[in-house]
C-alpha positions, 0 to 999 in steps of 0.5 A, a space after each residue: 500500500 502506497 501513501 502519497 502526501 495530500 495535495 496542497 492548495 496553490 497559493 493563488 487558489 481559493 484558500 490563498 490569503 493576501 498578506 497586508 503590506 506585501 508587494 513593492 515598498 512604498 517610496 517617496 521623492 525627496 530632493 531628487 532621490 527615492 526613499 522608502 516610506 517608513 525608513 529610519 531617519 538615520 537611513 534618510 540622513 545617510 542618503 542625503 549626506 551621501 548625495 551632498 558628499 558625492 556632489 562635492 568630492 567627485 574630483 578629490 583623490 584619496 590616498 591609502 596610508 601606504 601611498 601617503 607614506 611613500 609620498 612623505 617618505 616615512 613609515 606607515 606607522 608614522 602616518 597612522 600616528 599623524 592621523 590619530 594625533 590629528 596632524 593629518 585629516 583622514 576619512 575612515 573607510 571600513 577598517 582603513 583610512 584614506 587621506 586626501 591628496 590635498 591634505 598631504 600636500 598642505 601638510 608638506 607645504 606647512 612643514 616646509 614653511 616651518 623648516 625654511 
């Protein structure tokens, strides 16, 4: 005697239920970008700040700590000390730092003037 599992009703059939809120998320336009309604305020702030940053920093060149060390002819540890000490402004990207090329040149220019 063979047993077969009972047939299930299809999700679109007579026994299907409509779940509230399913489907595409509702969105709204805000300053030219779509954001999900009900998104946490922090997510909305991130989207707004990302748009401002991307508008102003499109032509800025970021250097890694190793590249900064090579330009300045110092060790990577010296660059890390300068970043942590506030002598050299840097941006944290994940677990690493990036320094703008302009910040490196400004630092070297100021150091040259002090020594000269």
